[in-house]
All heavy atoms as a GROMACS GRO file, in nm:
protein
  650
    1MET      N    1   5.724  16.651  24.583
    1MET     CA    2   5.815  16.747  24.523
    1MET      C    3   5.888  16.680  24.407
    1MET      O    4   5.941  16.571  24.420
    1MET     CB    5   5.915  16.795  24.629
    1MET     CG    6   6.010  16.898  24.579
    1MET     SD    7   6.103  16.965  24.718
    1MET     CE    8   6.263  16.964  24.650
    2ARG      N    9   5.892  16.746  24.296
    2ARG     CA   10   5.959  16.694  24.176
    2ARG      C   11   6.096  16.758  24.164
    2ARG      O   12   6.109  16.880  24.165
    2ARG     CB   13   5.875  16.729  24.055
    2ARG     CG   14   5.919  16.663  23.931
    2ARG     CD   15   5.813  16.682  23.827
    2ARG     NE   16   5.879  16.694  23.700
    2ARG     CZ   17   5.817  16.710  23.587
    2ARG    NH1   18   5.686  16.719  23.586
    2ARG    NH2   19   5.881  16.719  23.474
    3LEU      N   20   6.198  16.677  24.154
    3LEU     CA   21   6.335  16.726  24.142
    3LEU      C   22   6.374  16.733  23.996
    3LEU      O   23   6.335  16.649  23.915
    3LEU     CB   24   6.432  16.635  24.216
    3LEU     CG   25   6.414  16.627  24.366
    3LEU    CD1   26   6.511  16.526  24.425
    3LEU    CD2   27   6.437  16.763  24.429
    4THR      N   28   6.452  16.833  23.963
    4THR     CA   29   6.503  16.850  23.828
    4THR      C   30   6.653  16.861  23.833
    4THR      O   31   6.707  16.928  23.920
    4THR     CB   32   6.445  16.978  23.764
    4THR    OG1   33   6.303  16.968  23.765
    4THR    CG2   34   6.494  16.997  23.622
    5LEU      N   35   6.719  16.799  23.742
    5LEU     CA   36   6.865  16.806  23.733
    5LEU      C   37   6.900  16.880  23.605
    5LEU      O   38   6.856  16.844  23.496
    5LEU     CB   39   6.925  16.665  23.730
    5LEU     CG   40   7.075  16.656  23.708
    5LEU    CD1   41   7.150  16.721  23.825
    5LEU    CD2   42   7.118  16.512  23.692
    6LEU      N   43   6.978  16.986  23.621
    6LEU     CA   44   7.025  17.063  23.506
    6LEU      C   45   7.177  17.063  23.510
    6LEU      O   46   7.237  17.106  23.608
    6LEU     CB   47   6.973  17.207  23.512
    6LEU     CG   48   7.019  17.298  23.401
    6LEU    CD1   49   6.965  17.251  23.266
    6LEU    CD2   50   6.973  17.440  23.428
    7LEU      N   51   7.237  17.012  23.406
    7LEU     CA   52   7.382  17.009  23.398
    7LEU      C   53   7.429  17.122  23.308
    7LEU      O   54   7.380  17.136  23.196
    7LEU     CB   55   7.430  16.875  23.342
    7LEU     CG   56   7.391  16.751  23.422
    7LEU    CD1   57   7.435  16.626  23.350
    7LEU    CD2   58   7.450  16.756  23.561
    8ASP      N   59   7.523  17.199  23.354
    8ASP     CA   60   7.579  17.306  23.272
    8ASP      C   61   7.718  17.261  23.228
    8ASP      O   62   7.807  17.243  23.310
    8ASP     CB   63   7.588  17.435  23.352
    8ASP     CG   64   7.642  17.550  23.269
    8ASP    OD1   65   7.636  17.542  23.145
    8ASP    OD2   66   7.691  17.646  23.327
    9LEU      N   67   7.735  17.243  23.101
    9LEU     CA   68   7.862  17.197  23.048
    9LEU      C   69   7.954  17.315  23.024
    9LEU      O   70   7.961  17.370  22.916
    9LEU     CB   71   7.838  17.117  22.919
    9LEU     CG   72   7.742  17.000  22.934
    9LEU    CD1   73   7.717  16.935  22.800
    9LEU    CD2   74   7.796  16.900  23.034
   10ASP      N   75   8.020  17.358  23.131
   10ASP     CA   76   8.117  17.467  23.126
   10ASP      C   77   8.055  17.597  23.076
   10ASP      O   78   8.112  17.668  22.995
   10ASP     CB   79   8.237  17.427  23.040
   10ASP     CG   80   8.358  17.517  23.066
   10ASP    OD1   81   8.375  17.562  23.179
   10ASP    OD2   82   8.433  17.541  22.971
   11GLY      N   83   7.936  17.630  23.127
   11GLY     CA   84   7.874  17.757  23.093
   11GLY      C   85   7.814  17.762  22.955
   11GLY      O   86   7.790  17.869  22.903
   12THR      N   87   7.787  17.647  22.896
   12THR     CA   88   7.732  17.647  22.760
   12THR      C   89   7.580  17.652  22.757
   12THR      O   90   7.523  17.693  22.657
   12THR     CB   91   7.779  17.523  22.682
   12THR    OG1   92   7.741  17.406  22.755
   12THR    CG2   93   7.929  17.525  22.661
   13LEU      N   94   7.514  17.612  22.863
   13LEU     CA   95   7.368  17.608  22.866
   13LEU      C   96   7.308  17.724  22.945
   13LEU      O   97   7.205  17.777  22.909
   13LEU     CB   98   7.318  17.476  22.926
   13LEU     CG   99   7.361  17.349  22.855
   13LEU    CD1  100   7.312  17.226  22.932
   13LEU    CD2  101   7.308  17.348  22.713
   14ILE      N  102   7.372  17.758  23.056
   14ILE     CA  103   7.319  17.863  23.142
   14ILE      C  104   7.431  17.958  23.184
   14ILE      O  105   7.548  17.922  23.186
   14ILE     CB  106   7.252  17.806  23.270
   14ILE    CG1  107   7.351  17.727  23.356
   14ILE    CG2  108   7.130  17.723  23.234
   14ILE    CD1  109   7.298  17.683  23.490
   15ASP      N  110   7.391  18.079  23.218
   15ASP     CA  111   7.484  18.176  23.275
   15ASP      C  112   7.459  18.178  23.425
   15ASP      O  113   7.367  18.245  23.474
   15ASP     CB  114   7.460  18.314  23.215
   15ASP     CG  115   7.553  18.420  23.274
   15ASP    OD1  116   7.650  18.383  23.344
   15ASP    OD2  117   7.528  18.539  23.250
   16SER      N  118   7.538  18.100  23.499
   16SER     CA  119   7.521  18.089  23.643
   16SER      C  120   7.618  18.178  23.720
   16SER      O  121   7.614  18.181  23.843
   16SER     CB  122   7.539  17.943  23.687
   16SER     OG  123   7.667  17.896  23.646
   17ALA      N  124   7.703  18.251  23.650
   17ALA     CA  125   7.804  18.334  23.716
   17ALA      C  126   7.745  18.436  23.814
   17ALA      O  127   7.802  18.456  23.921
   17ALA     CB  128   7.893  18.402  23.613
   18PRO      N  129   7.632  18.499  23.783
   18PRO     CA  130   7.577  18.594  23.881
   18PRO      C  131   7.540  18.528  24.015
   18PRO      O  132   7.570  18.584  24.121
   18PRO     CB  133   7.453  18.651  23.812
   18PRO     CG  134   7.484  18.638  23.666
   18PRO     CD  135   7.559  18.507  23.655
   19ASP      N  136   7.480  18.410  24.010
   19ASP     CA  137   7.444  18.342  24.134
   19ASP      C  138   7.567  18.285  24.204
   19ASP      O  139   7.573  18.283  24.328
   19ASP     CB  140   7.341  18.232  24.109
   19ASP     CG  141   7.202  18.288  24.086
   19ASP    OD1  142   7.170  18.395  24.144
   19ASP    OD2  143   7.124  18.227  24.011
   20LEU      N  144   7.666  18.239  24.127
   20LEU     CA  145   7.792  18.195  24.188
   20LEU      C  146   7.862  18.312  24.257
   20LEU      O  147   7.916  18.298  24.366
   20LEU     CB  148   7.884  18.132  24.084
   20LEU     CG  149   7.848  17.990  24.042
   20LEU    CD1  150   7.932  17.948  23.922
   20LEU    CD2  151   7.869  17.894  24.157
   21THR      N  152   7.860  18.428  24.193
   21THR     CA  153   7.922  18.547  24.251
   21THR      C  154   7.853  18.584  24.381
   21THR      O  155   7.919  18.614  24.481
   21THR     CB  156   7.917  18.665  24.152
   21THR    OG1  157   7.988  18.629  24.034
   21THR    CG2  158   7.977  18.791  24.212
   22ALA      N  159   7.721  18.582  24.380
   22ALA     CA  160   7.646  18.616  24.502
   22ALA      C  161   7.676  18.519  24.615
   22ALA      O  162   7.698  18.561  24.730
   22ALA     CB  163   7.497  18.619  24.471
   23ALA      N  164   7.679  18.390  24.584
   23ALA     CA  165   7.710  18.290  24.688
   23ALA      C  166   7.852  18.306  24.738
   23ALA      O  167   7.878  18.298  24.859
   23ALA     CB  168   7.688  18.149  24.632
   24LEU      N  169   7.945  18.328  24.646
   24LEU     CA  170   8.085  18.349  24.687
   24LEU      C  171   8.097  18.473  24.775
   24LEU      O  172   8.166  18.471  24.877
   24LEU     CB  173   8.174  18.363  24.564
   24LEU     CG  174   8.323  18.384  24.590
   24LEU    CD1  175   8.382  18.265  24.666
   24LEU    CD2  176   8.397  18.408  24.460
   25ASN      N  177   8.028  18.579  24.739
   25ASN     CA  178   8.036  18.702  24.819
   25ASN      C  179   7.973  18.686  24.957
   25ASN      O  180   8.021  18.744  25.054
   25ASN     CB  181   7.975  18.819  24.743
   25ASN     CG  182   8.069  18.867  24.635
   25ASN    OD1  183   8.190  18.844  24.639
   25ASN    ND2  184   8.014  18.934  24.534
   26ARG      N  185   7.868  18.605  24.968
   26ARG     CA  186   7.812  18.578  25.101
   26ARG      C  187   7.911  18.498  25.185
   26ARG      O  188   7.924  18.522  25.305
   26ARG     CB  189   7.678  18.506  25.089
   26ARG     CG  190   7.565  18.599  25.042
   26ARG     CD  191   7.429  18.533  25.047
   26ARG     NE  192   7.412  18.430  24.947
   26ARG     CZ  193   7.364  18.450  24.825
   26ARG    NH1  194   7.331  18.573  24.785
   26ARG    NH2  195   7.349  18.349  24.740
   27LEU      N  196   7.982  18.406  25.122
   27LEU     CA  197   8.087  18.331  25.191
   27LEU      C  198   8.197  18.424  25.239
   27LEU      O  199   8.243  18.416  25.354
   27LEU     CB  200   8.145  18.224  25.098
   27LEU     CG  201   8.255  18.136  25.155
   27LEU    CD1  202   8.197  18.035  25.253
   27LEU    CD2  203   8.331  18.066  25.044
   28MET      N  204   8.240  18.514  25.152
   28MET     CA  205   8.346  18.609  25.187
   28MET      C  206   8.299  18.703  25.299
   28MET      O  207   8.372  18.728  25.395
   28MET     CB  208   8.388  18.691  25.065
   28MET     CG  209   8.453  18.612  24.952
   28MET     SD  210   8.617  18.546  24.993
   28MET     CE  211   8.578  18.374  25.014
   29GLU      N  212   8.177  18.752  25.288
   29GLU     CA  213   8.123  18.844  25.389
   29GLU      C  214   8.118  18.778  25.526
   29GLU      O  215   8.150  18.842  25.627
   29GLU     CB  216   7.983  18.889  25.349
   29GLU     CG  217   7.921  18.985  25.447
   29GLU     CD  218   7.780  19.027  25.408
   29GLU    OE1  219   7.731  18.987  25.301
   29GLU    OE2  220   7.720  19.102  25.486
   30ALA      N  221   8.080  18.651  25.531
   30ALA     CA  222   8.074  18.578  25.657
   30ALA      C  223   8.211  18.565  25.722
   30ALA      O  224   8.221  18.545  25.843
   30ALA     CB  225   8.012  18.440  25.635
   31ARG      N  226   8.314  18.579  25.643
   31ARG     CA  227   8.451  18.570  25.694
   31ARG      C  228   8.520  18.706  25.696
   31ARG      O  229   8.641  18.715  25.709
   31ARG     CB  230   8.529  18.470  25.609
   31ARG     CG  231   8.486  18.327  25.642
   31ARG     CD  232   8.496  18.234  25.524
   31ARG     NE  233   8.459  18.099  25.562
   31ARG     CZ  234   8.334  18.054  25.570
   31ARG    NH1  235   8.234  18.134  25.543
   31ARG    NH2  236   8.309  17.930  25.606
   32GLU      N  237   8.440  18.811  25.680
   32GLU     CA  238   8.488  18.950  25.683
   32GLU      C  239   8.596  18.977  25.578
   32GLU      O  240   8.694  19.046  25.603
   32GLU     CB  241   8.536  18.988  25.823
   32GLU     CG  242   8.424  18.980  25.926
   32GLU     CD  243   8.466  19.021  26.065
   32GLU    OE1  244   8.586  19.048  26.088
   32GLU    OE2  245   8.379  19.024  26.152
   33LEU      N  246   8.575  18.919  25.459
   33LEU     CA  247   8.664  18.940  25.346
   33LEU      C  248   8.592  19.020  25.239
   33LEU      O  249   8.468  19.015  25.228
   33LEU     CB  250   8.711  18.806  25.289
   33LEU     CG  251   8.794  18.720  25.385
   33LEU    CD1  252   8.817  18.582  25.326
   33LEU    CD2  253   8.926  18.787  25.417
   34ALA      N  254   8.667  19.093  25.160
   34ALA     CA  255   8.609  19.178  25.056
   34ALA      C  256   8.539  19.095  24.949
   34ALA      O  257   8.584  18.985  24.916
   34ALA     CB  258   8.719  19.263  24.992
   35PRO      N  259   8.431  19.148  24.893
   35PRO     CA  260   8.358  19.077  24.789
   35PRO      C  261   8.429  19.084  24.654
   35PRO      O  262   8.528  19.157  24.638
   35PRO     CB  263   8.225  19.152  24.783
   35PRO     CG  264   8.261  19.290  24.825
   35PRO     CD  265   8.369  19.275  24.928
   36PHE      N  266   8.376  19.009  24.559
   36PHE     CA  267   8.430  19.005  24.423
   36PHE      C  268   8.326  19.060  24.326
   36PHE      O  269   8.206  19.045  24.345
   36PHE     CB  270   8.465  18.861  24.383
   36PHE     CG  271   8.578  18.804  24.460
   36PHE    CD1  272   8.556  18.724  24.571
   36PHE    CD2  273   8.709  18.830  24.422
   36PHE    CE1  274   8.662  18.672  24.644
   36PHE    CE2  275   8.816  18.778  24.493
   36PHE     CZ  276   8.792  18.699  24.605
   37THR      N  277   8.375  19.120  24.219
   37THR     CA  278   8.286  19.162  24.111
   37THR      C  279   8.250  19.038  24.029
   37THR      O  280   8.315  18.933  24.040
   37THR     CB  281   8.354  19.264  24.018
   37THR    OG1  282   8.465  19.199  23.952
   37THR    CG2  283   8.403  19.387  24.094
   38LEU      N  284   8.150  19.055  23.944
   38LEU     CA  285   8.112  18.946  23.854
   38LEU      C  286   8.230  18.908  23.765
   38LEU      O  287   8.259  18.789  23.746
   38LEU     CB  288   7.992  18.988  23.769
   38LEU     CG  289   7.944  18.889  23.664
   38LEU    CD1  290   7.900  18.758  23.728
   38LEU    CD2  291   7.830  18.949  23.583
   39ALA      N  292   8.301  19.006  23.713
   39ALA     CA  293   8.417  18.979  23.626
   39ALA      C  294   8.526  18.904  23.700
   39ALA      O  295   8.588  18.812  23.646
   39ALA     CB  296   8.471  19.108  23.567
   40GLU      N  297   8.553  18.943  23.823
   40GLU     CA  298   8.656  18.874  23.902
   40GLU      C  299   8.616  18.729  23.927
   40GLU      O  300   8.699  18.638  23.916
   40GLU     CB  301   8.677  18.946  24.036
   40GLU     CG  302   8.745  19.079  24.024
   40GLU     CD  303   8.745  19.157  24.155
   40GLU    OE1  304   8.646  19.150  24.232
   40GLU    OE2  305   8.844  19.228  24.179
   41THR      N  306   8.491  18.707  23.963
   41THR     CA  307   8.445  18.570  23.989
   41THR      C  308   8.450  18.488  23.861
   41THR      O  309   8.498  18.374  23.862
   41THR     CB  310   8.301  18.571  24.045
   41THR    OG1  311   8.299  18.648  24.165
   41THR    CG2  312   8.254  18.430  24.075
   42THR      N  313   8.404  18.544  23.752
   42THR     CA  314   8.404  18.472  23.625
   42THR      C  315   8.544  18.427  23.588
   42THR      O  316   8.563  18.315  23.538
   42THR     CB  317   8.344  18.560  23.514
   42THR    OG1  318   8.209  18.594  23.551
   42THR    CG2  319   8.342  18.489  23.380
   43ALA      N  320   8.642  18.509  23.615
   43ALA     CA  321   8.782  18.473  23.585
   43ALA      C  322   8.832  18.357  23.671
   43ALA      O  323   8.926  18.287  23.633
   43ALA     CB  324   8.872  18.595  23.602
   44MET      N  325   8.770  18.336  23.788
   44MET     CA  326   8.813  18.229  23.879
   44MET      C  327   8.736  18.100  23.858
   44MET      O  328   8.773  17.995  23.912
   44MET     CB  329   8.797  18.275  24.025
   44MET     CG  330   8.891  18.385  24.065
   44MET     SD  331   8.884  18.423  24.242
   44MET     CE  332   8.727  18.509  24.254
   45ILE      N  333   8.626  18.104  23.783
   45ILE     CA  334   8.543  17.985  23.762
   45ILE      C  335   8.614  17.887  23.670
   45ILE      O  336   8.672  17.926  23.570
   45ILE     CB  337   8.405  18.025  23.704
   45ILE    CG1  338   8.324  18.102  23.808
   45ILE    CG2  339   8.329  17.902  23.656
   45ILE    CD1  340   8.194  18.159  23.754
   46GLY      N  341   8.606  17.761  23.706
   46GLY     CA  342   8.666  17.653  23.627
   46GLY      C  343   8.732  17.553  23.718
   46GLY      O  344   8.787  17.590  23.822
   47ASP      N  345   8.722  17.428  23.688
   47ASP     CA  346   8.784  17.320  23.765
   47ASP      C  347   8.711  17.290  23.896
   47ASP      O  348   8.770  17.234  23.987
   47ASP     CB  349   8.932  17.349  23.794
   47ASP     CG  350   9.013  17.374  23.668
   47ASP    OD1  351   8.992  17.300  23.570
   47ASP    OD2  352   9.095  17.467  23.667
   48GLY      N  353   8.587  17.331  23.908
   48GLY     CA  354   8.506  17.294  24.024
   48GLY      C  355   8.499  17.400  24.133
   48GLY      O  356   8.575  17.497  24.134
   49VAL      N  357   8.406  17.377  24.223
   49VAL     CA  358   8.379  17.473  24.330
   49VAL      C  359   8.498  17.484  24.427
   49VAL      O  360   8.527  17.593  24.477
   49VAL     CB  361   8.248  17.439  24.405
   49VAL    CG1  362   8.259  17.312  24.486
   49VAL    CG2  363   8.205  17.554  24.493
   50GLY      N  364   8.567  17.375  24.450
   50GLY     CA  365   8.684  17.380  24.539
   50GLY      C  366   8.791  17.474  24.488
   50GLY      O  367   8.848  17.553  24.564
   51ARG      N  368   8.818  17.465  24.358
   51ARG     CA  369   8.919  17.555  24.298
   51ARG      C  370   8.872  17.699  24.298
   51ARG      O  371   8.951  17.790  24.321
   51ARG     CB  372   8.952  17.511  24.155
   51ARG     CG  373   9.031  17.381  24.147
   51ARG     CD  374   9.173  17.394  24.201
   51ARG     NE  375   9.249  17.482  24.113
   51ARG     CZ  376   9.342  17.566  24.154
   51ARG    NH1  377   9.373  17.576  24.281
   51ARG    NH2  378   9.406  17.642  24.068
   52LEU      N  379   8.742  17.723  24.276
   52LEU     CA  380   8.688  17.858  24.283
   52LEU      C  381   8.714  17.917  24.421
   52LEU      O  382   8.764  18.030  24.434
   52LEU     CB  383   8.538  17.858  24.253
   52LEU     CG  384   8.463  17.989  24.282
   52LEU    CD1  385   8.514  18.103  24.196
   52LEU    CD2  386   8.313  17.969  24.264
   53ILE      N  387   8.685  17.841  24.523
   53ILE     CA  388   8.702  17.890  24.660
   53ILE      C  389   8.850  17.906  24.694
   53ILE      O  390   8.889  18.005  24.757
   53ILE     CB  391   8.631  17.798  24.760
   53ILE    CG1  392   8.480  17.802  24.733
   53ILE    CG2  393   8.660  17.840  24.903
   53ILE    CD1  394   8.400  17.700  24.809
   54GLU      N  395   8.933  17.814  24.651
   54GLU     CA  396   9.078  17.828  24.673
   54GLU      C  397   9.129  17.957  24.611
   54GLU      O  398   9.205  18.031  24.673
   54GLU     CB  399   9.154  17.710  24.611
   54GLU     CG  400   9.147  17.582  24.688
   54GLU     CD  401   9.220  17.469  24.615
   54GLU    OE1  402   9.297  17.496  24.519
   54GLU    OE2  403   9.200  17.354  24.654
   55ARG      N  404   9.088  17.982  24.487
   55ARG     CA  405   9.131  18.104  24.417
   55ARG      C  406   9.080  18.229  24.488
   55ARG      O  407   9.152  18.329  24.498
   55ARG     CB  408   9.082  18.100  24.273
   55ARG     CG  409   9.152  17.994  24.189
   55ARG     CD  410   9.087  17.980  24.052
   55ARG     NE  411   9.153  17.875  23.975
   55ARG     CZ  412   9.090  17.788  23.898
   55ARG    NH1  413   8.958  17.794  23.884
   55ARG    NH2  414   9.158  17.697  23.832
   56ALA      N  415   8.956  18.224  24.535
   56ALA     CA  416   8.898  18.340  24.602
   56ALA      C  417   8.973  18.371  24.732
   56ALA      O  418   9.008  18.487  24.759
   56ALA     CB  419   8.750  18.316  24.630
   57PHE      N  420   8.998  18.270  24.812
   57PHE     CA  421   9.072  18.292  24.937
   57PHE      C  422   9.213  18.340  24.907
   57PHE      O  423   9.263  18.432  24.974
   57PHE     CB  424   9.073  18.166  25.022
   57PHE     CG  425   8.952  18.152  25.111
   57PHE    CD1  426   8.838  18.088  25.066
   57PHE    CD2  427   8.952  18.203  25.240
   57PHE    CE1  428   8.727  18.076  25.147
   57PHE    CE2  429   8.840  18.191  25.323
   57PHE     CZ  430   8.727  18.127  25.275
   58ALA      N  431   9.278  18.280  24.808
   58ALA     CA  432   9.414  18.323  24.772
   58ALA      C  433   9.415  18.468  24.728
   58ALA      O  434   9.508  18.543  24.761
   58ALA     CB  435   9.469  18.232  24.662
   59ALA      N  436   9.312  18.510  24.655
   59ALA     CA  437   9.304  18.650  24.610
   59ALA      C  438   9.290  18.746  24.727
   59ALA      O  439   9.321  18.864  24.714
   59ALA     CB  440   9.187  18.667  24.514
   60ARG      N  441   9.245  18.695  24.840
   60ARG     CA  442   9.232  18.778  24.960
   60ARG      C  443   9.343  18.749  25.061
   60ARG      O  444   9.337  18.788  25.176
   60ARG     CB  445   9.095  18.755  25.026
   60ARG     CG  446   8.977  18.794  24.939
   60ARG     CD  447   8.981  18.943  24.907
   60ARG     NE  448   8.868  18.986  24.823
   60ARG     CZ  449   8.884  19.028  24.698
   60ARG    NH1  450   9.003  19.031  24.640
   60ARG    NH2  451   8.779  19.066  24.628
   61GLY      N  452   9.448  18.678  25.014
   61GLY     CA  453   9.565  18.652  25.097
   61GLY      C  454   9.544  18.550  25.207
   61GLY      O  455   9.614  18.553  25.307
   62ARG      N  456   9.449  18.461  25.187
   62ARG     CA  457   9.418  18.361  25.289
   62ARG      C  458   9.416  18.222  25.229
   62ARG      O  459   9.392  18.204  25.109
   62ARG     CB  460   9.279  18.388  25.350
   62ARG     CG  461   9.262  18.524  25.414
   62ARG     CD  462   9.262  18.525  25.565
   62ARG     NE  463   9.162  18.443  25.626
   62ARG     CZ  464   9.046  18.487  25.675
   62ARG    NH1  465   9.012  18.614  25.662
   62ARG    NH2  466   8.963  18.405  25.734
   63ALA      N  467   9.439  18.123  25.315
   63ALA     CA  468   9.424  17.983  25.274
   63ALA      C  469   9.276  17.946  25.286
   63ALA      O  470   9.204  18.003  25.368
   63ALA     CB  471   9.506  17.893  25.365
   64MET      N  472   9.232  17.854  25.202
   64MET     CA  473   9.094  17.811  25.206
   64MET      C  474   9.062  17.752  25.343
   64MET      O  475   9.139  17.672  25.396
   64MET     CB  476   9.065  17.708  25.097
   64MET     CG  477   8.920  17.670  25.088
   64MET     SD  478   8.878  17.576  24.941
   64MET     CE  479   8.937  17.415  24.988
   65GLU      N  480   8.950  17.791  25.398
   65GLU     CA  481   8.910  17.745  25.530
   65GLU      C  482   8.830  17.615  25.521
   65GLU      O  483   8.755  17.594  25.424
   65GLU     CB  484   8.826  17.852  25.598
   65GLU     CG  485   8.903  17.979  25.625
   65GLU     CD  486   8.817  18.087  25.689
   65GLU    OE1  487   8.701  18.060  25.725
   65GLU    OE2  488   8.869  18.200  25.703
   66GLU      N  489   8.846  17.532  25.622
   66GLU     CA  490   8.770  17.408  25.630
   66GLU      C  491   8.620  17.442  25.634
   66GLU      O  492   8.578  17.536  25.700
   66GLU     CB  493   8.809  17.331  25.756
   66GLU     CG  494   8.746  17.196  25.766
   66GLU     CD  495   8.797  17.115  25.884
   66GLU    OE1  496   8.913  17.134  25.923
   66GLU    OE2  497   8.718  17.035  25.935
   67GLY      N  498   8.543  17.367  25.561
   67GLY     CA  499   8.399  17.386  25.557
   67GLY      C  500   8.352  17.488  25.455
   67GLY      O  501   8.231  17.505  25.435
   68ALA      N  502   8.444  17.554  25.388
   68ALA     CA  503   8.406  17.657  25.291
   68ALA      C  504   8.333  17.599  25.170
   68ALA      O  505   8.238  17.658  25.121
   68ALA     CB  506   8.528  17.737  25.247
   69VAL      N  507   8.378  17.484  25.122
   69VAL     CA  508   8.313  17.422  25.006
   69VAL      C  509   8.169  17.386  25.041
   69VAL      O  510   8.077  17.414  24.965
   69VAL     CB  511   8.391  17.297  24.958
   69VAL    CG1  512   8.311  17.220  24.854
   69VAL    CG2  513   8.527  17.338  24.903
   70GLU      N  514   8.150  17.326  25.157
   70GLU     CA  515   8.016  17.288  25.200
   70GLU      C  516   7.927  17.410  25.219
   70GLU      O  517   7.810  17.410  25.181
   70GLU     CB  518   8.023  17.205  25.329
   70GLU     CG  519   8.088  17.070  25.312
   70GLU     CD  520   8.241  17.074  25.311
   70GLU    OE1  521   8.301  17.181  25.335
   70GLU    OE2  522   8.300  16.968  25.285
   71ALA      N  523   7.983  17.516  25.276
   71ALA     CA  524   7.906  17.638  25.300
   71ALA      C  525   7.863  17.702  25.169
   71ALA      O  526   7.746  17.739  25.152
   71ALA     CB  527   7.987  17.737  25.384
   72LEU      N  528   7.955  17.715  25.075
   72LEU     CA  529   7.920  17.776  24.946
   72LEU      C  530   7.822  17.687  24.871
   72LEU      O  531   7.726  17.737  24.812
   72LEU     CB  532   8.043  17.802  24.860
   72LEU     CG  533   8.009  17.878  24.731
   72LEU    CD1  534   8.103  17.993  24.710
   72LEU    CD2  535   8.010  17.786  24.612
   73SER      N  536   7.844  17.558  24.873
   73SER     CA  537   7.755  17.466  24.801
   73SER      C  538   7.612  17.473  24.854
   73SER      O  539   7.517  17.476  24.776
   73SER     CB  540   7.808  17.323  24.811
   73SER     OG  541   7.933  17.312  24.747
   74ALA      N  542   7.596  17.477  24.986
   74ALA     CA  543   7.463  17.486  25.046
   74ALA      C  544   7.397  17.619  25.012
   74ALA      O  545   7.278  17.624  24.978
   74ALA     CB  546   7.472  17.466  25.197
   75ASP      N  547   7.474  17.728  25.020
   75ASP     CA  548   7.420  17.860  24.988
   75ASP      C  549   7.380  17.867  24.842
   75ASP      O  550   7.271  17.914  24.808
   75ASP     CB  551   7.524  17.967  25.020
   75ASP     CG  552   7.473  18.107  24.992
   75ASP    OD1  553   7.468  18.146  24.873
   75ASP    OD2  554   7.438  18.178  25.087
   76TYR      N  555   7.466  17.819  24.754
   76TYR     CA  556   7.436  17.822  24.611
   76TYR      C  557   7.313  17.739  24.579
   76TYR      O  558   7.228  17.780  24.500
   76TYR     CB  559   7.558  17.776  24.530
   76TYR     CG  560   7.531  17.774  24.382
   76TYR    CD1  561   7.519  17.893  24.310
   76TYR    CD2  562   7.517  17.654  24.313
   76TYR    CE1  563   7.493  17.892  24.174
   76TYR    CE2  564   7.491  17.652  24.177
   76TYR     CZ  565   7.479  17.771  24.108
   76TYR     OH  566   7.453  17.770  23.973
   77ALA      N  567   7.301  17.622  24.640
   77ALA     CA  568   7.186  17.536  24.615
   77ALA      C  569   7.056  17.606  24.655
   77ALA      O  570   6.953  17.591  24.588
   77ALA     CB  571   7.200  17.404  24.691
   78ALA      N  572   7.062  17.686  24.760
   78ALA     CA  573   6.943  17.757  24.806
   78ALA      C  574   6.910  17.879  24.721
   78ALA      O  575   6.797  17.928  24.725
   78ALA     CB  576   6.962  17.800  24.951
   79HIS      N  577   7.007  17.930  24.644
   79HIS     CA  578   6.987  18.054  24.567
   79HIS      C  579   7.030  18.042  24.421
   79HIS      O  580   7.056  18.143  24.356
   79HIS     CB  581   7.068  18.167  24.631
   79HIS     CG  582   7.035  18.191  24.774
   79HIS    ND1  583   7.110  18.141  24.877
   79HIS    CD2  584   6.933  18.259  24.832
   79HIS    CE1  585   7.057  18.178  24.992
   79HIS    NE2  586   6.949  18.248  24.968
   80CYS      N  587   7.034  17.922  24.367
   80CYS     CA  588   7.093  17.902  24.235
   80CYS      C  589   7.008  17.948  24.118
   80CYS      O  590   7.056  17.952  24.006
   80CYS     CB  591   7.131  17.755  24.216
   80CYS     SG  592   6.990  17.643  24.210
   81MET      N  593   6.886  17.988  24.143
   81MET     CA  594   6.800  18.030  24.032
   81MET      C  595   6.754  18.176  24.048
   81MET      O  596   6.656  18.216  23.986
   81MET     CB  597   6.680  17.938  24.020
   81MET     CG  598   6.718  17.796  23.977
   81MET     SD  599   6.807  17.786  23.821
   81MET     CE  600   6.687  17.847  23.707
   82VAL      N  601   6.824  18.254  24.124
   82VAL     CA  602   6.787  18.394  24.144
   82VAL      C  603   6.821  18.476  24.020
   82VAL      O  604   6.737  18.548  23.966
   82VAL     CB  605   6.854  18.453  24.270
   82VAL    CG1  606   6.826  18.601  24.282
   82VAL    CG2  607   6.808  18.378  24.394
   83ALA      N  608   6.945  18.468  23.976
   83ALA     CA  609   6.990  18.549  23.862
   83ALA      C  610   7.041  18.465  23.746
   83ALA      O  611   7.082  18.518  23.644
   83ALA     CB  612   7.098  18.646  23.907
   84THR      N  613   7.039  18.333  23.759
   84THR     CA  614   7.085  18.244  23.653
   84THR      C  615   6.988  18.250  23.535
   84THR      O  616   6.867  18.250  23.554
   84THR     CB  617   7.098  18.100  23.706
   84THR    OG1  618   7.202  18.098  23.804
   84THR    CG2  619   7.130  18.001  23.596
   85ARG      N  620   7.043  18.253  23.417
   85ARG     CA  621   6.963  18.264  23.294
   85ARG      C  622   7.013  18.166  23.188
   85ARG      O  623   7.132  18.135  23.184
   85ARG     CB  624   6.972  18.406  23.236
   85ARG     CG  625   6.926  18.515  23.328
   85ARG     CD  626   6.774  18.512  23.347
   85ARG     NE  627   6.732  18.615  23.442
   85ARG     CZ  628   6.696  18.593  23.567
   85ARG    NH1  629   6.696  18.472  23.616
   85ARG    NH2  630   6.658  18.691  23.646
   86LEU      N  631   6.921  18.122  23.104
   86LEU     CA  632   6.959  18.040  22.989
   86LEU      C  633   7.033  18.127  22.888
   86LEU      O  634   7.002  18.245  22.874
   86LEU     CB  635   6.834  17.981  22.921
   86LEU     CG  636   6.758  17.876  22.998
   86LEU    CD1  637   6.629  17.842  22.924
   86LEU    CD2  638   6.842  17.751  23.018
   87TYR      N  639   7.127  18.068  22.821
   87TYR     CA  640   7.193  18.140  22.711
   87TYR      C  641   7.103  18.142  22.592
   87TYR      O  642   7.021  18.061  22.568
   87TYR     CB  643   7.326  18.075  22.673
   87TYR     CG  644   7.440  18.114  22.763
   87TYR    CD1  645   7.508  18.019  22.838
   87TYR    CD2  646   7.483  18.247  22.772
   87TYR    CE1  647   7.615  18.055  22.919
   87TYR    CE2  648   7.588  18.283  22.854
   87TYR     CZ  649   7.654  18.187  22.927
   87TYR     OH  650   7.757  18.222  23.007
   0.00000   0.00000   0.00000
């Protein structure tokens, strides 16, 4: 298996927001929390996955749960090329 590393410098190379939104919404659904629109997720992106999750939980009136970063990261890694597109 050949591994490829693609670095996105703050959304300048690829549009990964749709796949991030989908992964975030699966995380929220697993915790019985309301999903986010693409626009809502895009507004929360920045400063890393931990901050994205903190912002998402705060938007739903909750503190970030232990294991959430790992759960979202694993889900995103498994689905990161579904809707992601080059700019």
